[in-house]
MARLOKE-147239 format. One record per residue (C-alpha): residue in one letter; x, y, z. Coordinates in nm, 2 decimals, padded with zeros to 4 digits. Example, Ala and Ser with C-alpha at 12.3 -4.5 7.8 and 13.67 -1.06 7.14 Angstrom:
MARLOKE-147239
a:01.23:-00.45:00.78
s:01.37:-00.11:00.71
end
This chain:
MARLOKE-147239
m:-02.88:-00.93:01.76
l:-02.91:-00.73:01.43
p:-02.98:-00.33:01.47
v:-03.40:-00.29:01.47
g:-03.50:-00.03:01.23
s:-03.14:00.05:01.03
p:-03.16:-00.18:00.70
f:-02.85:-00.02:00.58
l:-02.52:-00.05:00.81
p:-02.17:00.05:00.79
v:-01.97:-00.25:00.71
f:-01.62:-00.28:00.63
l:-01.51:-00.68:00.55
c:-01.14:-00.82:00.63
v:-01.08:-01.11:00.41
a:-00.82:-01.42:00.45
c:-00.80:-01.78:00.31
n:-00.62:-02.07:00.47
d:-00.53:-02.41:00.29
l:-00.59:-02.31:-00.06
v:-00.49:-02.54:-00.29
a:-00.29:-02.43:-00.62
s:-00.39:-02.54:-00.96
g:-00.02:-02.70:-01.00
r:00.09:-02.92:-00.67
d:00.44:-02.82:-00.71
r:00.38:-02.44:-00.62
k:00.17:-02.23:-00.35
p:-00.10:-01.99:-00.53
n:-00.07:-01.59:-00.60
a:-00.41:-01.54:-00.41
l:-00.66:-01.27:-00.53
v:-01.03:-01.23:-00.41
q:-01.24:-01.07:-00.60
v:-01.61:-00.95:-00.41
a:-01.93:-00.93:-00.57
v:-02.24:-00.79:-00.42
i:-02.57:-01.00:-00.55
d:-02.85:-00.75:-00.67
p:-03.12:-00.83:-00.49
h:-03.38:-00.78:-00.72
k:-03.25:-00.84:-01.04
q:-03.07:-01.16:-00.84
h:-02.74:-01.13:-01.06
l:-02.38:-01.03:-00.95
v:-02.24:-00.70:-00.95
s:-01.88:-00.71:-00.93
h:-01.75:-00.45:-00.66
a:-01.39:-00.51:-00.52
c:-01.05:-00.69:-00.56
t:-00.80:-00.76:-00.28
e:-00.42:-00.71:-00.37
i:-00.23:-01.02:-00.50
v:-00.06:-01.22:-00.19
e:00.23:-01.41:-00.34
a:00.30:-01.77:-00.29
n:00.09:-01.85:00.02
k:-00.19:-02.08:00.09
d:-00.26:-01.86:00.41
p:-00.31:-01.52:00.27
l:-00.41:-01.24:00.49
f:-00.51:-00.96:00.27
l:-00.47:-00.61:00.36
t:-00.72:-00.45:00.10
g:-01.09:-00.43:00.31
v:-01.38:-00.39:00.15
t:-01.68:-00.11:00.17
f:-02.01:-00.17:00.04
p:-02.08:00.07:-00.28
s:-02.33:00.31:-00.24
e:-02.58:00.19:-00.49
y:-02.59:-00.13:-00.27
p:-02.55:-00.03:00.10
a:-02.55:-00.30:00.32
s:-02.85:-00.46:00.52
p:-02.89:-00.81:00.66
e:-03.03:-00.96:00.36
t:-02.73:-00.82:00.10
l:-02.56:-01.13:-00.04
v:-02.17:-01.15:-00.10
k:-02.01:-01.38:-00.30
l:-01.62:-01.41:-00.26
s:-01.45:-01.55:-00.53
v:-01.07:-01.66:-00.52
y:-00.82:-01.72:-00.80
d:-00.51:-01.82:-00.88
a:-00.29:-01.54:-01.07
k:-00.06:-01.76:-01.23
d:00.18:-01.68:-01.46
k:00.14:-01.85:-01.81
t:00.45:-01.64:-01.97
q:00.64:-01.89:-02.21
e:01.00:-01.96:-02.14
s:01.14:-01.76:-02.41
v:01.02:-01.41:-02.30
s:01.28:-01.18:-02.16
k:01.25:-01.25:-01.76
h:01.24:-00.87:-01.74
f:00.87:-00.88:-01.92
l:00.78:-01.19:-01.69
l:00.53:-00.98:-01.45
c:00.44:-00.74:-01.72
m:00.30:-01.00:-01.97
c:00.03:-01.23:-01.99
v:-00.09:-01.27:-01.61
c:-00.41:-01.45:-01.63
s:-00.61:-01.57:-01.31
s:-00.73:-01.98:-01.26
f:-01.03:-01.98:-01.04
l:-00.99:-02.14:-00.72
g:-01.34:-02.17:-00.56
s:-01.61:-01.94:-00.41
a:-01.83:-01.88:-00.14
t:-02.16:-01.69:-00.06
f:-02.30:-01.58:00.25
s:-02.52:-01.30:00.37
v:-02.48:-00.99:00.62
g:-02.69:-01.12:00.84
d:-02.52:-01.43:00.87
l:-02.19:-01.25:00.92
l:-02.33:-01.02:01.19
r:-02.50:-01.27:01.39
a:-02.19:-01.49:01.41
k:-01.97:-01.50:01.70
d:-01.72:-01.21:01.70
e:-01.89:-01.12:01.38
r:-01.63:-01.37:01.20
l:-01.75:-01.62:00.93
t:-01.54:-01.96:00.84
l:-01.64:-02.08:00.47
s:-01.56:-02.35:00.25
l:-01.46:-02.25:-00.10
r:-01.63:-02.49:-00.36
s:-01.48:-02.53:-00.70
s:-01.68:-02.44:-01.01
d:-01.86:-02.82:-01.00
g:-01.97:-02.72:-00.66
v:-01.77:-03.06:-00.55
c:-01.46:-03.01:-00.46
t:-01.34:-02.82:-00.14
a:-01.03:-02.58:-00.24
g:-01.00:-02.42:00.12
t:-01.16:-02.16:00.33
v:-01.19:-01.84:00.33
v:-01.22:-01.61:00.65
v:-01.45:-01.29:00.65
s:-01.46:-01.07:00.94
r:-01.64:-00.72:01.01
l:-01.42:-00.46:01.11
k:-01.60:-00.23:01.34
m:-01.52:00.11:01.23
g:-01.57:00.34:01.52
e:-01.48:00.71:01.42
m:-01.44:00.59:01.05
e:-01.83:00.55:01.00
e:-01.82:00.91:00.96
v:-01.55:00.96:00.71
d:-01.63:01.00:00.35
v:-01.51:00.61:00.24
d:-01.36:00.77:-00.09
q:-01.08:00.93:00.14
i:-00.96:00.63:00.26
t:-00.70:00.37:00.10
t:-00.56:00.08:00.18
d:-00.24:00.23:00.08
i:-00.22:00.43:00.39
p:-00.09:00.31:00.77
s:-00.41:00.39:00.96
q:-00.60:00.10:00.74
k:-00.31:-00.13:00.79
v:-00.31:-00.06:01.22
r:-00.68:-00.13:01.16
l:-00.68:-00.46:01.00
a:-00.38:-00.58:01.24
g:-00.63:-00.50:01.56
c:-00.34:-00.36:01.72
s:-00.22:-00.03:01.82
f:00.08:-00.13:02.01
k:00.37:-00.35:01.88
p:00.61:-00.49:02.14
s:00.98:-00.52:02.08
c:00.91:-00.91:02.09
c:00.65:-00.89:01.81
k:00.88:-00.71:01.55
a:00.91:-01.00:01.31
q:00.52:-01.09:01.34
k:00.38:-01.08:00.99
s:00.04:-00.97:01.10
l:00.20:-00.61:01.27
e:00.47:-00.58:01.04
f:00.28:-00.24:00.89
i:00.31:-00.08:01.27
p:00.57:00.10:01.40
i:00.79:-00.11:01.68
n:00.75:00.05:02.02
l:00.63:00.37:01.96
h:00.61:00.57:02.25
t:00.58:00.96:02.33
q:00.79:01.11:02.61
r:00.79:01.49:02.76
m:01.00:01.57:03.06
r:00.85:01.88:03.25
v:01.10:02.11:03.43
t:00.95:02.31:03.71
c:01.08:02.61:03.88
p:00.93:02.85:04.13
k:01.06:03.16:03.96
k:01.06:03.05:03.60
t:00.79:02.90:03.33
d:00.80:02.56:03.37
a:00.98:02.39:03.05
f:00.90:02.10:02.84
y:01.11:01.84:02.63
d:00.96:01.61:02.40
i:01.07:01.34:02.24
i:00.92:01.03:02.02
t:01.12:00.68:02.04
v:01.04:00.39:01.82
g:01.22:00.10:01.70
a:01.40:00.16:01.35
p:01.14:00.09:01.08
a:01.22:-00.20:00.90
a:01.10:-00.50:00.74
h:01.20:-00.76:01.03
f:00.95:-01.02:00.90
q:01.12:-01.05:00.56
g:01.47:-01.02:00.69
f:01.78:-00.86:00.58
k:01.99:-01.17:00.39
g:01.98:-00.98:00.10
g:02.03:-00.63:00.23
g:01.79:-00.33:00.33
l:01.61:-00.14:00.07
h:01.89:00.09:-00.03
r:02.11:-00.20:-00.13
l:01.83:-00.39:-00.29
l:01.71:-00.04:-00.49
s:02.06:00.02:-00.61
r:02.10:-00.38:-00.74
y:01.75:-00.32:-00.92
e:01.87:00.01:-01.08
a:02.19:-00.17:-01.18
e:02.02:-00.45:-01.32
k:01.77:-00.22:-01.50
k:02.02:-00.03:-01.69
s:02.19:-00.32:-01.83
t:01.90:-00.45:-01.94
a:01.78:-00.13:-02.08
y:01.42:-00.20:-01.98
q:01.19:00.08:-01.96
c:00.88:00.10:-01.75
i:00.56:00.33:-01.89
y:00.42:00.59:-01.66
y:00.05:00.54:-01.63
s:-00.13:00.82:-01.40
p:-00.35:00.71:-01.10
e:-00.68:00.79:-01.33
h:-00.54:00.53:-01.60
t:-00.49:00.29:-01.33
a:-00.79:00.35:-01.18
k:-01.00:00.31:-01.53
a:-00.76:00.00:-01.60
q:-00.94:-00.18:-01.27
e:-01.30:-00.03:-01.38
v:-01.26:-00.22:-01.70
l:-01.12:-00.54:-01.53
s:-01.39:-00.54:-01.32
i:-01.67:-00.49:-01.56
m:-01.54:-00.75:-01.78
s:-01.51:-01.01:-01.48
l:-01.85:-00.93:-01.42
l:-02.00:-00.93:-01.80
q:-01.84:-01.19:-01.98
p:-01.99:-01.48:-01.74
l:-02.32:-01.31:-01.77
i:-02.31:-01.29:-02.12
t:-02.24:-01.65:-02.17
r:-02.55:-01.73:-01.91
l:-02.77:-01.51:-02.13
v:-02.64:-01.71:-02.45
d:-02.74:-02.03:-02.32
q:-03.08:-01.88:-02.16
l:-03.12:-01.79:-02.54
l:-03.06:-02.16:-02.71
q:-03.29:-02.25:-02.43
a:-03.56:-02.07:-02.53
a:-03.53:-02.16:-02.85
h:-03.49:-02.52:-02.78
e:-03.85:-02.48:-02.62
h:-03.95:-02.30:-02.91
s:-04.07:-01.97:-02.69
s:-04.10:-01.65:-02.85
p:-04.16:-01.48:-02.49
g:-03.82:-01.63:-02.38
l:-03.66:-01.59:-02.68
r:-03.76:-01.19:-02.70
d:-03.66:-01.16:-02.34
a:-03.33:-01.33:-02.34
l:-03.25:-01.14:-02.64
k:-03.35:-00.81:-02.49
h:-03.10:-00.88:-02.20
l:-02.83:-01.02:-02.40
s:-02.82:-00.69:-02.63
d:-02.80:-00.48:-02.36
k:-02.50:-00.69:-02.14
t:-02.32:-00.71:-02.49
e:-02.37:-00.32:-02.58
q:-02.23:-00.26:-02.18
f:-01.95:-00.47:-02.28
v:-01.85:-00.35:-02.63
h:-01.85:00.01:-02.48
t:-01.64:-00.05:-02.21
l:-01.38:-00.20:-02.45
k:-01.39:00.10:-02.69
d:-01.21:00.28:-02.41
e:-00.85:00.44:-02.56
l:-00.66:00.33:-02.30
v:-00.72:-00.04:-02.38
k:-00.60:00.02:-02.75
s:-00.31:00.22:-02.63
a:-00.21:-00.06:-02.36
l:-00.21:-00.33:-02.62
l:00.01:-00.13:-02.81
a:00.22:-00.10:-02.56
l:00.22:-00.45:-02.43
h:00.35:-00.56:-02.78
a:00.63:-00.31:-02.80
a:00.73:-00.46:-02.48
q:00.79:-00.80:-02.65
p:01.16:-00.87:-02.83
g:01.12:-00.87:-03.15
y:00.79:-00.68:-03.19
v:00.76:-00.50:-03.55
s:00.46:-00.27:-03.62
k:00.28:-00.23:-03.94
n:00.39:00.09:-03.99
q:00.72:00.12:-03.80
k:00.86:-00.24:-03.97
s:01.19:-00.20:-03.70
t:01.18:-00.25:-03.34
p:01.09:00.03:-03.12
a:01.36:-00.05:-02.88
q:01.61:00.13:-03.15
s:01.65:00.48:-03.07
q:01.69:00.76:-03.35
h:02.10:00.77:-03.28
q:02.12:00.40:-03.33
e:02.23:00.18:-03.65
p:01.90:00.01:-03.79
l:01.93:-00.36:-03.77
s:02.11:-00.55:-04.05
l:01.87:-00.80:-04.21
k:02.11:-01.10:-04.08
h:02.08:-00.97:-03.75
q:01.73:-00.91:-03.76
d:01.66:-01.28:-03.84
t:01.80:-01.41:-03.54
i:01.55:-01.19:-03.35
p:01.23:-01.39:-03.20
h:00.96:-01.22:-03.42
h:00.60:-01.15:-03.34
k:00.38:-01.10:-03.61
e:00.32:-00.77:-03.76
y:00.12:-00.54:-03.51
d:-00.18:-00.33:-03.65
e:-00.30:-00.09:-03.46
e:-00.64:-00.11:-03.59
e:-00.66:-00.46:-03.48
w:-00.84:-00.42:-03.17
d:-01.11:-00.18:-03.31
r:-01.19:-00.46:-03.57
l:-01.19:-00.72:-03.25
w:-01.45:-00.55:-03.03
a:-01.66:-00.45:-03.38
n:-01.66:-00.81:-03.41
v:-01.86:-00.87:-03.12
a:-02.13:-00.58:-03.21
k:-02.15:-00.80:-03.55
c:-02.19:-01.09:-03.40
l:-02.45:-00.96:-03.18
n:-02.66:-00.80:-03.50
c:-02.63:-01.13:-03.64
v:-02.80:-01.31:-03.37
i:-03.07:-01.04:-03.36
a:-03.13:-01.07:-03.73
m:-03.19:-01.46:-03.69
v:-03.41:-01.42:-03.42
d:-03.62:-01.14:-03.60
k:-03.64:-01.42:-03.88
l:-03.70:-01.70:-03.69
q:-03.99:-01.54:-03.52
e:-04.11:-01.43:-03.82
e:-04.16:-01.74:-03.97
d:-04.34:-01.86:-03.65
n:-04.60:-01.57:-03.69
t:-04.62:-01.67:-04.06
k:-04.69:-02.04:-03.97
q:-04.94:-01.91:-03.69
d:-05.18:-01.81:-04.00
p:-05.49:-02.02:-04.09
v:-05.36:-02.34:-04.27
p:-05.62:-02.50:-04.52
e:-05.74:-02.82:-04.37
h:-05.59:-03.07:-04.65
q:-05.21:-02.89:-04.59
l:-05.24:-02.91:-04.21
a:-05.05:-03.26:-04.17
d:-04.80:-03.16:-04.39
v:-04.74:-02.85:-04.15
i:-04.72:-03.08:-03.86
t:-04.48:-03.31:-04.03
s:-04.25:-03.05:-04.15
h:-04.22:-02.87:-03.81
n:-03.93:-02.93:-03.56
p:-03.92:-02.73:-03.25
g:-03.53:-02.80:-03.27
d:-03.47:-02.58:-03.57
w:-03.47:-02.29:-03.38
r:-03.15:-02.38:-03.19
e:-02.97:-02.54:-03.48
q:-03.04:-02.22:-03.66
l:-02.90:-01.98:-03.36
c:-02.61:-02.20:-03.25
p:-02.36:-02.12:-03.45
l:-02.42:-01.73:-03.44
v:-02.43:-01.73:-03.04
t:-02.13:-01.97:-03.06
r:-01.92:-01.72:-03.27
l:-02.05:-01.43:-03.04
k:-01.89:-01.60:-02.74
d:-01.54:-01.68:-02.90
c:-01.52:-01.29:-03.00
v:-01.63:-01.19:-02.67
m:-01.35:-01.44:-02.51
e:-01.09:-01.30:-02.77
v:-01.16:-00.96:-02.65
v:-01.18:-01.05:-02.27
e:-00.82:-01.21:-02.32
k:-00.65:-00.93:-02.49
a:-00.78:-00.67:-02.28
k:-00.73:-00.86:-01.96
r:-00.35:-00.86:-02.04
a:-00.38:-00.49:-02.16
m:-00.52:-00.40:-01.83
t:-00.30:-00.60:-01.61
f:00.00:-00.46:-01.83
v:-00.14:-00.09:-01.72
l:-00.14:-00.25:-01.33
l:00.18:-00.39:-01.34
q:00.32:-00.08:-01.49
e:00.24:00.14:-01.19
a:00.41:-00.11:-00.95
a:00.74:-00.13:-01.19
c:00.74:00.25:-01.23
s:00.69:00.36:-00.85
i:00.87:00.10:-00.69
p:01.15:-00.10:-00.86
q:01.14:-00.48:-00.89
g:00.77:-00.52:-00.88
f:00.54:-00.65:-00.55
l:00.79:-00.79:-00.31
l:01.03:-00.48:-00.33
q:00.71:-00.22:-00.32
q:00.57:-00.41:00.00
r:00.89:-00.38:00.17
r:00.90:-00.02:00.12
d:00.53:00.00:00.22
i:00.59:-00.16:00.52
v:00.87:00.04:00.62
f:00.71:00.38:00.51
s:00.42:00.31:00.71
q:00.63:00.27:01.01
a:00.82:00.57:01.00
l:00.48:00.78:00.87
a:00.30:00.70:01.21
a:00.58:00.79:01.39
l:00.60:01.13:01.22
a:00.28:01.20:01.24
c:00.26:01.11:01.61
g:00.58:01.36:01.65
f:00.39:01.67:01.42
v:00.12:01.64:01.65
m:00.26:01.64:01.98
r:00.47:01.93:01.83
l:00.19:02.13:01.69
y:-00.02:02.12:02.01
a:00.31:02.21:02.22
g:00.37:02.51:02.01
m:-00.01:02.64:01.97
q:00.11:02.97:02.17
d:00.42:03.03:02.01
k:00.35:03.28:01.70
g:00.73:03.27:01.59
f:00.69:02.87:01.58
l:00.36:02.88:01.37
r:00.49:03.13:01.16
q:00.81:02.90:01.10
l:00.57:02.60:01.03
h:00.36:02.77:00.76
l:00.65:02.98:00.56
v:00.92:02.71:00.60
g:00.81:02.37:00.74
l:00.99:02.17:01.05
v:01.27:01.98:01.07
a:01.24:01.62:01.18
q:01.55:01.48:01.33
f:01.58:01.08:01.33
e:01.86:00.97:01.56
s:01.98:00.61:01.50
l:02.18:00.38:01.71
l:02.21:00.12:01.47
s:02.54:-00.07:01.42
t:02.64:-00.15:01.05
y:02.74:-00.50:01.08
s:02.52:-00.83:01.01
e:02.16:-00.76:01.04
e:02.16:-00.41:01.13
f:02.33:-00.32:00.86
g:02.01:-00.41:00.65
m:01.79:-00.26:00.89
l:01.99:00.10:00.85
e:01.96:00.06:00.49
d:01.56:00.04:00.54
m:01.55:00.26:00.79
e:01.73:00.53:00.53
v:01.50:00.46:00.26
g:01.18:00.52:00.46
i:01.32:00.83:00.65
s:01.40:00.97:00.30
d:01.06:00.87:00.15
l:00.91:01.08:00.42
q:00.97:01.40:00.20
r:00.67:01.31:-00.01
v:00.42:01.36:00.33
m:00.24:01.73:00.36
f:00.04:01.82:00.65
k:-00.28:02.03:00.67
i:-00.43:02.14:00.93
t:-00.83:02.14:00.96
e:-01.13:02.24:01.20
a:-01.24:01.96:01.35
k:-01.64:01.87:01.33
s:-01.66:01.84:01.71
d:-01.41:01.84:02.03
d:-01.50:01.50:02.04
l:-01.16:01.24:02.06
s:-01.30:01.03:01.75
d:-01.31:01.38:01.54
l:-00.97:01.45:01.64
q:-00.75:01.16:01.45
p:-00.54:01.22:01.22
l:-00.64:01.12:00.87
v:-00.37:01.01:00.62
c:-00.47:01.00:00.25
g:-00.33:01.01:-00.11
r:-00.10:00.78:-00.29
r:00.24:00.64:-00.27
d:00.42:00.94:-00.46
h:00.23:01.17:-00.22
f:00.05:01.14:00.09
t:-00.13:01.43:00.33
v:-00.20:01.39:00.64
e:-00.49:01.60:00.78
v:-00.50:01.70:01.16
p:-00.83:01.82:01.28
l:-00.80:02.07:01.57
p:-01.11:02.17:01.83
k:-01.29:02.50:01.69
l:-01.14:02.76:01.94
v:-00.80:02.64:01.89
f:-00.81:02.61:01.51
h:-00.95:02.99:01.51
t:-00.62:03.08:01.69
l:-00.39:02.99:01.38
p:-00.27:03.16:01.11
e:-00.47:03.26:00.80
e:-00.25:03.07:00.59
i:-00.29:02.78:00.78
k:-00.67:02.80:00.81
e:-00.70:02.83:00.47
g:-00.52:02.51:00.43
k:-00.19:02.55:00.33
l:-00.02:02.24:00.32
l:00.30:02.21:00.57
r:00.64:02.04:00.47
v:00.87:01.85:00.71
f:01.24:01.81:00.64
p:01.30:01.44:00.77
v:01.70:01.40:00.83
l:01.88:01.06:00.99
f:02.20:01.09:01.18
n:02.33:00.72:01.30
v:02.62:00.62:01.54
g:02.60:00.28:01.63
i:02.72:00.20:01.99
n:02.76:-00.19:02.08
e:02.99:-00.46:02.08
q:02.87:-00.52:01.68
q:03.00:-00.20:01.60
t:03.31:-00.25:01.70
i:03.35:-00.53:01.47
a:03.25:-00.30:01.21
e:03.47:-00.06:01.27
r:03.75:-00.28:01.29
f:03.66:-00.58:01.03
g:03.41:-00.43:00.84
d:03.25:-00.16:00.67
i:03.10:00.16:00.80
s:03.11:00.35:00.49
l:02.71:00.31:00.49
q:02.73:00.52:00.83
e:02.93:00.76:00.67
r:02.76:00.87:00.39
i:02.42:00.87:00.57
n:02.55:01.14:00.81
q:02.72:01.37:00.54
k:02.39:01.34:00.35
n:02.17:01.43:00.57
f:02.40:01.73:00.74
e:02.37:01.85:00.41
t:02.00:01.85:00.41
l:02.01:01.99:00.75
e:02.24:02.31:00.68
a:02.00:02.36:00.35
y:01.70:02.38:00.58
y:01.87:02.65:00.80
k:01.98:02.85:00.51
s:01.61:02.83:00.42
l:01.50:02.93:00.76
s:01.71:03.23:00.77
e:01.63:03.39:00.50
k:01.24:03.33:00.56
v:01.21:03.37:00.92
p:01.38:03.63:01.15
l:01.62:03.45:01.39
e:01.42:03.58:01.67
c:01.15:03.34:01.64
l:01.35:03.07:01.77
p:01.34:02.93:02.12
c:01.57:03.08:02.36
f:01.81:02.85:02.54
q:02.04:02.90:02.82
t:02.37:02.78:02.59
q:02.38:03.06:02.38
t:02.58:02.89:02.11
d:02.54:03.04:01.80
i:02.30:02.78:01.55
k:02.56:02.81:01.27
e:02.87:02.73:01.53
l:02.69:02.43:01.60
l:02.64:02.31:01.24
e:03.01:02.38:01.17
t:03.10:02.15:01.48
l:02.87:01.89:01.37
g:03.01:01.94:00.99
q:03.30:01.87:01.14
n:03.24:01.52:01.33
v:03.09:01.38:01.02
v:03.36:01.35:00.82
a:03.62:01.30:01.15
k:03.75:00.94:01.15
k:03.66:00.90:01.53
k:03.54:00.57:01.62
k:03.16:00.56:01.75
n:03.18:00.91:01.72
v:02.81:01.00:01.96
e:02.92:01.38:01.97
i:02.72:01.37:01.59
l:02.39:01.28:01.78
w:02.45:01.51:02.08
t:02.51:01.81:01.82
a:02.23:01.71:01.58
g:01.96:01.68:01.83
t:02.10:02.00:01.99
i:02.03:02.19:01.65
c:01.72:02.01:01.62
r:01.57:02.16:01.95
r:01.75:02.50:01.85
l:01.53:02.50:01.55
n:01.18:02.37:01.66
g:01.19:02.08:01.52
i:01.08:01.72:01.59
r:01.28:01.48:01.75
f:01.30:01.09:01.71
t:01.51:00.85:01.90
s:01.58:00.48:01.76
c:01.77:00.12:01.80
k:01.64:-00.20:01.69
s:01.34:-00.20:01.94
a:01.36:00.15:02.08
k:01.38:-00.05:02.44
d:01.77:-00.07:02.54
r:02.00:00.17:02.35
t:01.72:00.42:02.32
s:01.65:00.45:02.69
m:02.02:00.51:02.75
s:01.96:00.75:02.50
v:01.71:00.93:02.61
t:01.80:00.95:02.95
l:02.11:01.09:02.88
e:01.96:01.38:02.66
q:01.71:01.47:02.94
c:02.02:01.49:03.20
a:02.23:01.68:02.97
l:01.94:01.96:02.91
l:01.89:01.97:03.31
r:02.23:02.05:03.33
d:02.29:02.26:03.02
e:01.96:02.45:03.07
h:01.85:02.44:03.41
q:02.17:02.44:03.62
l:02.18:02.08:03.74
s:02.54:02.00:03.94
k:02.80:01.80:03.78
d:02.80:01.65:04.10
f:02.44:01.53:04.07
f:02.47:01.44:03.72
v:02.57:01.05:03.70
r:02.32:01.01:04.01
a:02.04:01.15:03.81
l:02.10:01.00:03.51
d:02.14:00.64:03.70
c:01.78:00.73:03.86
m:01.62:00.79:03.54
r:01.75:00.47:03.43
r:01.65:00.27:03.71
e:01.33:00.39:03.84
g:01.19:00.63:03.55
c:00.94:00.58:03.25
r:01.23:00.35:03.02
i:01.23:00.08:03.25
e:00.86:00.09:03.26
n:00.90:00.09:02.90
v:01.13:-00.24:02.93
q:00.84:-00.38:03.16
k:00.56:-00.33:02.90
n:00.78:-00.50:02.63
i:00.91:-00.80:02.79
k:00.73:-00.83:03.11
c:01.06:-00.78:03.26
r:01.26:-00.51:03.47
k:01.62:-00.54:03.29
y:01.74:-00.39:02.99
a:01.87:-00.65:02.74
f:02.25:-00.61:02.79
n:02.53:-00.83:02.96
m:02.86:-00.73:03.10
l:03.07:-00.78:02.79
q:02.83:-00.60:02.54
l:02.86:-00.30:02.78
m:03.21:-00.27:02.80
a:03.20:-00.21:02.41
f:02.97:00.09:02.47
p:03.08:00.46:02.58
k:03.08:00.48:02.92
c:02.78:00.71:02.95
y:02.52:00.47:02.74
r:02.58:00.21:03.04
p:02.32:00.16:03.24
p:02.33:00.12:03.65
e:02.42:-00.23:03.83
g:02.15:-00.43:03.88
t:01.92:-00.30:03.59
y:02.03:-00.50:03.30
g:02.08:-00.87:03.21
k:02.05:-01.09:02.90
v:01.70:-01.14:02.82
d:01.51:-01.24:02.49
s:01.41:-00.90:02.37
end
């Protein structure tokens, strides 16, 4: 049943396609979907949104969701048209490969489908599967699946603050909030962190205040679905940087405002160009019927839409992007320059003989674009003048005619004359419109692709990989920040440290530097480093309802802000700087020590330089954080521990260990974890799936805290450790992930583990994980 009395509905659409047929049989389509709303009053399409491109996939799932524009809010009667295109590259072979994506990308139409919001709401599970029809309405080009995502707490959120670049959106689109280890390579869940959990150990003592020790466990942020045959992000990025230098390729930076404008221009053109064509046909039909009212009405609409079209194309961004697109081509010569823009002022000019070997494009006149869109306006003026002339002649013929001349008038009058006289003019108008559309599409696509090329090297595939890894890391960081914030709400020293300096977020990794885990570690390194672009902001929640206390991520790839709403009473206890919205920093650091049998192979026959470089680099970051903290915050504000080892001394120990050539030097992890807790930081522990090795590390850390801070006898240390591993929450985590209460180790593997990381007998066995 549809809601009664509520004509406008909060609707968020998810789109997918199945069995798409590309224009060439030997390739899979690079699919994208354009979404348009049909105006219920004027019955014309209003282009609204466009998905991202999913490359080489006949069954694409699009991550870009769709909300309805404020001028056309969703009601049961709202009609929506989905048009599916193949973004097929038509670049000639002579064009340099490095400019392939930036050149001449055009979209071929595959098919479309139309539905009403009412049909969607009445459908089972609010999901429709529609056949895509080709332009002739005969051939089936596959199916499109559209479903309504229930927004829940998002219904009250300002839509402008929600973007598809953020993990919370991707989690909602996947429809899942927990990804078990056995699903780590599942594509539909690739943006969700693996086996993410918070864990708190509470220690009670009759004579002392209870103590809390928090840790977040999560599978290594990595693109498991894409695999690691070519390595991880670190290697892929380095390889591309080398290629970029060797080809002297330079991308052009366009601001977020420019890319938004480019999307707007493409959207308006895709709407207006077919509309102008349709109005031209209506004008010719009215001329054929010799209908003056029809002619005037069609001309008025054609004039309005053509003027809107021309106004859109007069934007300076289109003109400058066309020039940049021409300049990106080898052999380009501008009318004013007479030399290739690739030549710097320090280079010798090319000789005439050498210039002859360069594939030339024609000279580009910077004013050519102005002439092109002006031609559209001139053509329209010619059409208007002809219509006025025809109607003036028609009015003259309507005057009384002497009876002896009447037969001659009837004989000479031919209703087809109007169409014949208009046809060449409107054909010229359509040709001019098509010419500027083609150029403007190339220019605006160039702008959008440059954003991808500049922000993430190697285009869309590498960009997607980095987004996947970053999304997982950001979800874990946001979880840890919120947990740490609530734990320290009564600690004035912690709050002072938070807004004056920021928090250290220490990620402990147990990945090996061999085979696939080498690539995982390369992914993880880049993902953790990218967290430097994240800031946190504390806000006052609208209410104390759980839906109003959920963190909100907003921003773009180069800068994200996580807003953390707090209940009103809690919010007002915070320092003024935090209440006023000061952005709070985090300092992510990563330390890795492989402990399994694959690490043994790496240490004996392979390469552990990646691990050594990561540990050395992040030690320097941690040391710099401590220096900044000691300059801005009295060290008395830091928490007190029973083990009163000076932090400077701990840092010296860590520094010595990261350069020591010691196999499986897990003391690096222990010392880094201790420093993090002493600095009020956020602790994370990871392995491939955060299930087995992670469990060994977390339980070891907890028992070490009990021994060092709460007088656990050394005689009971091993018993406590075995108990936690056999009966504690970690074995429950294993059960939750793989439906089996066994850690995924075998005896041969455990022989390679440091002894303190081995589980008790009866708790392990080789199982699929």
